[in-house]
C-alpha positions as CSV (number, residue, x, y, z in Angstrom):
1,M,12.8,23.7,-28.0
2,Q,11.1,20.5,-27.2
3,N,12.4,17.2,-28.6
4,K,9.9,15.2,-30.6
5,L,9.5,11.5,-30.0
6,S,10.5,9.2,-32.8
7,P,7.7,7.1,-34.4
8,S,9.3,3.9,-33.1
9,L,9.4,5.2,-29.6
10,K,5.7,6.3,-29.9
11,A,4.8,2.8,-31.1
12,F,6.7,1.1,-28.2
13,M,5.0,3.5,-25.7
14,T,1.6,2.7,-27.2
15,L,2.2,-1.1,-27.0
16,G,3.4,-0.7,-23.4
17,Y,0.3,1.3,-22.4
18,C,-2.0,-1.2,-24.1
19,F,-0.3,-4.1,-22.4
20,L,-0.8,-2.4,-19.0
21,Y,-4.3,-0.9,-19.3
22,F,-6.1,-3.1,-21.9
23,P,-6.8,-5.9,-19.3
24,I,-8.1,-3.2,-16.9
25,L,-10.4,-1.8,-19.6
26,T,-11.6,-5.3,-20.4
27,L,-12.5,-5.9,-16.7
28,I,-14.4,-2.6,-16.6
29,I,-16.4,-3.4,-19.8
30,F,-17.3,-7.0,-18.6
31,S,-18.5,-5.6,-15.3
32,F,-21.5,-4.3,-17.3
33,N,-22.1,-7.7,-19.1
34,S,-25.5,-9.2,-18.6
35,S,-24.1,-12.7,-18.8
36,R,-22.7,-14.6,-15.9
37,Q,-19.9,-15.8,-18.2
38,I,-17.1,-13.2,-17.8
39,T,-15.6,-13.9,-21.2
40,M,-18.8,-13.8,-23.3
41,W,-20.6,-10.6,-24.0
42,Q,-24.4,-10.9,-24.1
43,G,-25.6,-7.3,-23.5
44,F,-25.3,-4.3,-21.3
45,S,-26.5,-4.5,-17.7
46,T,-25.8,-3.0,-14.3
47,K,-27.4,-5.9,-12.4
48,W,-24.1,-7.1,-11.0
49,Y,-23.6,-3.8,-9.2
50,G,-26.9,-4.4,-7.4
51,S,-26.0,-8.0,-6.7
52,L,-22.7,-6.8,-5.2
53,L,-24.6,-4.9,-2.5
54,H,-26.0,-8.3,-1.3
55,D,-22.7,-10.2,-1.5
56,Q,-21.8,-10.0,2.2
57,V,-18.6,-12.0,1.7
58,L,-17.1,-9.6,-0.8
59,I,-18.3,-6.5,1.1
60,K,-16.9,-7.8,4.4
61,S,-13.6,-8.8,3.0
62,A,-13.3,-5.4,1.2
63,L,-14.0,-3.5,4.5
64,I,-11.4,-5.7,6.3
65,S,-8.8,-5.0,3.7
66,L,-9.4,-1.3,3.9
67,Q,-9.3,-1.3,7.7
68,I,-6.0,-3.3,7.7
69,A,-4.5,-1.2,5.0
70,A,-5.3,2.1,6.7
71,C,-3.9,0.9,10.1
72,A,-0.8,-0.7,8.6
73,A,0.0,2.3,6.5
74,T,-0.3,4.7,9.4
75,L,1.8,2.5,11.7
76,A,4.4,2.0,9.0
77,V,4.7,5.7,8.4
78,I,5.3,6.3,12.2
79,L,7.8,3.5,12.7
80,G,9.5,4.1,9.3
81,T,10.0,7.7,10.0
82,L,11.5,7.0,13.4
83,A,13.8,4.4,11.8
84,A,14.9,6.9,9.1
85,L,15.5,9.6,11.7
86,A,17.7,7.2,13.7
87,L,19.7,6.3,10.6
88,V,20.2,9.8,9.4
89,R,20.2,12.1,12.4
90,L,21.9,10.0,15.2
91,G,25.2,9.8,13.4
92,R,27.3,6.7,13.8
93,F,26.3,4.5,16.7
94,R,27.0,1.0,17.6
95,G,25.0,-1.4,15.5
96,R,23.9,1.3,13.0
97,N,24.8,-0.9,10.0
98,F,23.0,-3.9,11.4
99,F,19.9,-1.8,12.2
100,G,19.9,-0.4,8.7
101,I,20.0,-3.9,7.3
102,I,17.2,-5.2,9.6
103,A,15.0,-2.2,8.9
104,T,15.1,-2.8,5.1
105,A,15.3,-6.6,5.1
106,P,11.7,-7.1,4.1
107,L,12.4,-5.4,0.8
108,V,14.5,-8.4,-0.4
109,M,13.0,-11.2,1.7
110,P,10.6,-13.5,-0.2
111,E,7.0,-13.0,1.1
112,V,6.7,-16.7,1.7
113,I,9.6,-16.7,4.1
114,T,8.3,-13.5,5.8
115,G,4.8,-15.0,6.2
116,L,6.0,-18.3,7.6
117,A,8.4,-16.5,10.0
118,L,5.6,-14.3,11.3
119,L,3.3,-17.2,11.7
120,L,5.8,-19.1,13.8
121,L,6.4,-15.9,15.8
122,F,2.7,-15.4,16.6
123,V,2.2,-19.1,17.5
124,G,5.2,-18.9,19.8
125,L,4.0,-15.7,21.4
126,E,0.6,-17.2,22.0
127,Q,2.0,-20.2,23.7
128,I,4.4,-18.2,25.9
129,L,2.5,-15.0,26.6
130,G,-1.0,-15.9,25.6
131,W,-1.0,-13.0,23.1
132,P,-2.2,-12.7,20.4
133,K,-5.3,-14.9,20.8
134,G,-5.3,-16.7,17.5
135,R,-4.8,-15.2,14.1
136,G,-7.0,-12.4,12.7
137,I,-7.1,-8.8,11.8
138,L,-4.5,-7.8,14.5
139,T,-1.9,-10.3,13.2
140,I,-2.4,-9.3,9.6
141,T,-2.0,-5.6,10.5
142,I,1.3,-6.3,12.4
143,A,2.6,-8.4,9.5
144,H,1.7,-5.7,6.9
145,T,3.2,-3.0,9.1
146,T,6.5,-5.0,9.2
147,L,6.5,-5.3,5.4
148,C,5.5,-1.7,4.6
149,M,7.8,-0.1,7.2
150,A,10.8,-1.0,5.1
151,Y,9.5,1.0,2.1
152,V,8.6,4.0,4.2
153,T,12.1,3.9,5.8
154,I,13.7,4.1,2.4
155,L,11.6,7.0,1.2
156,V,11.9,9.1,4.3
157,R,15.6,8.3,4.7
158,G,16.3,9.6,1.2
159,R,14.3,12.8,1.8
160,L,16.1,13.5,5.1
161,S,19.5,12.9,3.5
162,D,18.8,15.4,0.7
163,M,17.2,18.0,3.0
164,D,19.0,21.2,3.7
165,R,19.5,21.5,7.5
166,S,20.2,25.2,7.5
167,L,16.6,26.1,8.4
168,E,16.7,23.7,11.4
169,E,20.0,25.0,12.6
170,A,18.8,28.6,12.3
171,A,15.7,27.8,14.3
172,L,17.8,26.1,17.0
173,D,20.1,29.1,17.1
174,L,17.0,31.4,17.6
175,G,16.0,29.4,20.7
176,A,13.5,27.0,19.3
177,R,13.3,23.6,21.1
178,P,14.1,20.4,19.1
179,L,10.5,19.2,19.2
180,K,9.2,22.6,17.9
181,V,11.8,22.5,15.1
182,F,10.7,19.0,14.1
183,T,7.0,19.8,14.0
184,A,7.3,23.3,12.5
185,I,10.2,22.7,10.0
186,T,11.3,19.1,9.5
187,L,7.9,17.6,9.4
188,P,6.5,19.9,6.7
189,L,9.7,19.4,4.6
190,I,9.5,15.7,4.7
191,F,5.7,15.6,4.3
192,P,5.7,14.6,0.6
193,A,7.8,11.6,1.5
194,L,5.4,10.7,4.4
195,L,2.4,11.0,2.1
196,S,4.1,8.9,-0.6
197,G,5.1,6.3,1.9
198,W,1.6,6.1,3.3
199,L,0.0,5.7,-0.1
200,L,2.6,3.1,-1.1
201,A,2.1,1.2,2.2
202,F,-1.7,1.4,1.8
203,A,-1.5,-0.1,-1.8
204,L,1.0,-2.8,-0.7
205,S,-1.2,-3.9,2.2
206,L,-4.4,-3.8,0.1
207,D,-2.8,-6.0,-2.5
208,D,-1.0,-8.5,-0.3
209,L,-2.0,-12.1,-0.6
210,V,0.9,-14.3,0.5
211,I,1.7,-12.9,3.9
212,A,-2.0,-12.5,4.8
213,S,-2.7,-16.1,3.9
214,F,-0.1,-17.2,6.6
215,V,-1.2,-15.0,9.4
216,S,-5.0,-14.8,8.9
217,G,-7.6,-16.7,10.8
218,P,-11.4,-17.5,10.7
219,G,-13.4,-14.4,9.8
220,S,-10.4,-12.3,8.8
221,S,-10.1,-13.1,5.1
222,T,-9.0,-10.1,3.1
223,L,-10.2,-9.2,-0.4
224,P,-7.3,-10.7,-2.3
225,M,-7.7,-13.9,-0.4
226,V,-11.4,-14.1,-1.3
227,I,-10.8,-13.3,-4.9
228,F,-8.0,-15.9,-5.1
229,S,-10.0,-18.6,-3.5
230,S,-13.0,-17.9,-5.8
231,I,-10.8,-18.6,-8.9
232,R,-11.1,-22.4,-8.2
233,F,-14.9,-22.1,-8.7
234,G,-14.8,-19.3,-11.4
235,I,-14.7,-15.6,-11.0
236,T,-18.1,-14.0,-10.5
237,P,-19.2,-10.8,-12.2
238,Q,-19.6,-9.2,-8.8
239,I,-15.8,-9.2,-8.5
240,N,-15.5,-7.3,-11.8
241,A,-18.0,-4.8,-10.4
242,L,-16.1,-4.4,-7.2
243,A,-12.8,-4.0,-9.1
244,T,-14.4,-1.3,-11.3
245,I,-15.6,0.6,-8.2
246,I,-12.1,0.5,-6.7
247,I,-10.5,1.5,-10.0
248,T,-12.9,4.4,-10.3
249,G,-12.2,5.6,-6.8
250,V,-8.4,5.4,-7.4
251,G,-8.8,7.3,-10.7
252,I,-10.8,10.1,-9.1
253,G,-8.2,10.4,-6.3
254,V,-5.3,10.6,-8.8
255,M,-7.2,13.2,-10.9
256,V,-8.0,15.3,-7.8
257,A,-4.4,15.1,-6.6
258,G,-3.1,16.1,-10.1
259,W,-5.6,19.1,-10.2
260,L,-4.5,20.2,-6.7
261,L,-0.8,20.0,-7.7
262,H,-1.5,21.9,-11.0
263,R,-3.5,24.6,-9.1
264,K,-0.7,25.0,-6.5
265,K,1.9,25.3,-9.2
266,Y,0.1,28.1,-11.0
């Protein structure tokens, strides 16, 4: 027998959802506003979507953000998985506790401190080794990988700790090599954690402003940096149009993922 929600709980849930999604709905509605004033409705129009196609600054920054987010998320999953395997599967080794603290330190470190520390690191490396040459997409990718790796490590570490190792031990007893056991058994079992970590890292990288502001250079402004800098001169309707396209893409992705999970369940 299912428990029914009380009227007060329904009211609080409704207020909570309105607080979260009403601003997003307002942004989508005003992306079709014919006026350049983003707070005054003057009629329906799609001209800002056409204008967006000719806004090279926004398009370039969006492509840079997507490129950095994809690379950083992929590297974070690889490094975070290796760190989680070391913490869970290698047993107790010298420096294990220190390694665990270092691997998850970006979770609690203020982004201003992280960004400043990485900036000083890149400047020092350039002076000593001549690499990296200035700040740009590469330095932002390294910085975002450092940040996102901590989140992936936590997710994969929890999955590995809860996983039943009897299948791995049975495969080893039957003569399978450790690499084959990892690719055929361990990897599929922890794949949900890897996918979740990649999506979380992608979202964190795409949304980051503080760290990217420290380690970016000329020609490598990300989308959050462009949007934040435009606030001083007023947000243009093209930004609303671009945000609507991103929201639509994310919504379609969530619906497809939900449909696939529902189909797999039944």
